[in-house]
C-alpha positions in Angstrom: 4.6 -22.6 35.5 8.2 -23.2 34.5 9.2 -23.2 30.9 11.6 -25.5 29.1 14.2 -22.6 28.9 14.6 -22.9 32.7 15.4 -26.7 32.7 16.8 -27.6 29.3 20.5 -28.4 28.7 22.2 -25.8 26.6 25.7 -27.4 26.4 24.8 -29.7 23.6 27.2 -31.9 21.6 26.4 -31.4 18.0 27.6 -32.6 14.6 27.3 -31.4 11.0 26.6 -33.1 7.7 30.3 -33.1 7.1 30.7 -35.7 10.0 30.5 -39.4 9.4 29.2 -42.4 11.3 32.5 -43.2 13.0 32.9 -39.6 14.2 29.4 -39.6 15.7 30.0 -42.9 17.4 33.2 -41.5 18.9 31.4 -38.3 20.1 28.7 -40.5 21.7 31.4 -42.6 23.5 33.5 -39.7 24.6 30.5 -37.7 26.0 28.5 -40.7 27.2 25.5 -39.7 25.2 23.2 -41.5 22.7 21.7 -38.5 20.9 23.4 -35.9 18.7 21.6 -33.0 17.0 22.8 -32.4 13.4 23.2 -28.7 12.6 24.1 -26.4 9.7 25.4 -23.4 11.5 22.8 -23.2 14.3 19.9 -24.6 12.2 18.7 -28.1 13.2 18.6 -30.3 10.2 18.2 -33.7 11.9 19.3 -35.9 14.8 21.2 -39.2 15.2 20.7 -41.6 18.1 22.7 -44.5 19.0 19.9 -46.7 17.7 20.1 -44.9 14.3 23.8 -45.8 14.2 23.0 -49.5 14.8 19.8 -49.8 12.7 20.6 -47.6 9.7 24.4 -47.9 10.0 26.0 -51.0 11.2 23.0 -53.4 10.6 23.0 -52.3 7.0 26.8 -53.0 6.8 27.7 -49.3 6.3 31.3 -48.3 6.9 32.5 -45.8 9.5 33.0 -43.3 6.7 29.3 -43.3 5.9 27.9 -39.8 5.8 25.7 -38.6 8.7 22.9 -37.9 6.2 22.6 -41.6 5.5 21.7 -42.5 9.1 20.1 -39.4 10.6 16.4 -38.8 11.2 15.1 -35.6 9.6 11.5 -35.8 10.7 12.2 -34.5 14.2 9.7 -33.4 16.8 10.9 -30.2 18.5 9.7 -27.7 21.1 10.5 -24.1 21.8 12.1 -22.8 24.9 8.8 -21.2 25.9 7.0 -24.6 26.0 5.7 -25.6 29.4 7.0 -28.7 31.2 3.5 -30.1 31.0 3.3 -29.7 27.2 6.8 -31.2 26.8 6.0 -34.2 29.0 2.7 -34.8 27.1 4.6 -34.7 23.8 7.3 -37.0 25.1 4.7 -39.5 26.4 2.5 -39.5 23.3 5.4 -39.8 20.8 7.6 -42.0 23.1 10.5 -39.6 22.9 13.2 -39.4 25.6 15.0 -36.4 24.1 13.6 -33.3 22.4 15.6 -30.6 20.5 14.7 -27.1 21.6 14.5 -24.8 18.6 13.8 -21.0 18.7 13.5 -19.2 15.3 14.9 -22.2 13.5 18.0 -22.4 15.6 18.9 -25.1 18.1 19.1 -23.6 21.6 19.1 -26.7 23.7 17.9 -30.3 24.3 15.3 -31.5 26.8 15.8 -35.0 28.1 13.2 -36.9 30.1 15.6 -36.7 33.1 15.6 -32.9 32.9 11.9 -33.0 33.8 12.6 -35.1 36.9 15.9 -33.7 38.1 15.4 -30.0 37.7 12.9 -28.3 40.0 9.7 -30.1 40.8 8.7 -31.9 37.6 8.7 -35.4 39.0 5.0 -35.9 38.2 5.4 -34.8 34.6 8.5 -36.8 34.0 7.0 -39.8 35.8 3.9 -39.7 33.7 5.9 -39.3 30.5 8.3 -42.1 31.4 5.5 -44.4 32.5 3.8 -43.9 29.1 7.0 -44.6 27.2 7.8 -47.7 29.3 4.2 -49.0 28.9 4.5 -48.7 25.1 7.9 -50.4 25.0 6.7 -53.1 27.4 3.6 -53.8 25.3 5.7 -54.7 22.3 6.4 -58.4 21.8 9.4 -59.3 23.9 11.9 -61.9 22.7 12.2 -65.0 24.8 15.8 -66.1 25.7 16.6 -69.6 26.6 
């Protein structure tokens, strides 16, 4: 059984509590990403998603100079690099998470994205099951009607 260490991304774009909302948005644009772990040294203290920027930032009329701490999520699910692909896929499906920080000894060592499960090695079943569960949950929410 493969572990997350074998399939996670280790070249993560990160930010610190000294960054602001504008700097995070710029990092997301420049790196074509929608998820940035927030670290103090190597310790994970939170994450910011593109959705966080919209919902907690711009929708609340916050300026680009707003501190990262005002928009980041601090109650973050994580896994260790020794976690199995099955366990990670189950967590992603049950919590409807598309990206999971990988933390060993309190330090960020990588990020696992739902695509990592499908693209690397033979984890298509696990990734498919997790993505199906995420999609079913999203699809079951009331969808707006456009005219």
